[in-house]
C-alpha positions, 0 to 999 in steps of 0.5 A: 499499499502506499503512504500518507504524510501528515506535516503541523507546522505554524498551525498549518498542515499538510496532507499527501494521500496516494493517487489511486481513490481506493487507497485515497478513500480509504485512507481518507475516511478512515485517518485524515478525515476523523484526526481533522475532525478532531482536530476543529471539535466540529462536525464536518459531513458531505453528500454528492449529488450526482447530474447527467447531461449538462456540461460542468461548465453548465452546472457551475452556470446554474449553480451560482448563485450558492456557491458562494457561501462558505457552509454549507460550500458546493463544488463541483467534479467531472465524471465518466457518469456526469457532474458531480455536486458534493455539497459540505458543511461543520456545524458543533452538531451532526443534526445541525450540519444534517440540516444546512446539507439538505436545505442546501441539497432541495436548492440543489434540486430544485436548479438542476430538475431531471438532472439528477440521478441520483446520490452517494454510493449510488451508480447509475447502474445501480439506480437502474436495478433499483427501478427494474426490481420494483416493477418486476422488469428486465432488460436485453443489451444489445451493443455495438462501437462500445465492444460491449461496456453496458453489459459489463456495466450493467452484469457486475452490476448487485442483484444484476440475475435480477432483472438482467437478460444477458447482451449482445455483442453485434461489432460486425454487419453479419452481426446484426444480421445474425441477430436479424435486423434487415440485411438491405438496414445494415449495409446503410452504416450505423443509424437510430433505424439500424439500433431500434432494431436492435433493441426490439429485436433482443427485448423479443430474443430474449424475451425482456421486459426493455432492450436497449442496443447502443448504435454508433459510427466514426466522423473525420473531423477537424484533427480529429476523429468525432463519433456518433451513437445511437441510443434505441429503448423499445418497451413492452410497458410503453409499446413504444421506441424511443431513439436519441444520439450523441456526439463528439470526440470518437475516444469521449464518446466509446467511454460515455456511450454506456452512460448515456444509455443508462441516463436514457433508461434511468428517465424512461423507467422514472416516467413509467 
């Protein structure tokens, strides 16, 4: 394990922690944070609100009226699964700190609304799982372009055996045709129509309540390779399908596509 470093001089403290998140978080929670609390004689509590669908700059702009406060504080962090906002409050009693956090969280939720998908230790896949289990629903996945990232996320999520029927990786045209997509569709390249067919077919073949698919293509831009993904959701319950398309730098889109899909699925499940 990597070491940490704590130095005190002239009433100031310098703390250095290891870079790997698992080691840093453990050291912070078990060693650094409790020691800082002892030194201040106060209770320090934090809560993280998680959003998706807005840029960090836009989130900052929207919550600017709330960021001038020094207690509680509000800070934003860009993550793969969206923009996180951490509220931190310091008070003499735990109840006071909790009340301060609740008041600020209420204000944040009023501003960001449906862009918020979770809080604290929740992940998008855990939220999807909770919603599916609560409604007695199941999901199946067909994906191209992303190499099975959505399948992997759902397959390793808590209690996934209760709702995840499985998935198919259809990188080639032959694989899409084997799934049942019409040959004339796949020869035209990636499209919303192909993504829709994939979602419908994987739902039917794996006997799931919901089918979700990711299809994509690359495009050459000005000195940069771009990626466009099509995410389709076919639901037995609402008897319709939805398709969204997202574009950006290829490396970024390949990494983020699964999270776009999970967020779209969260919105659909909450609307049912």
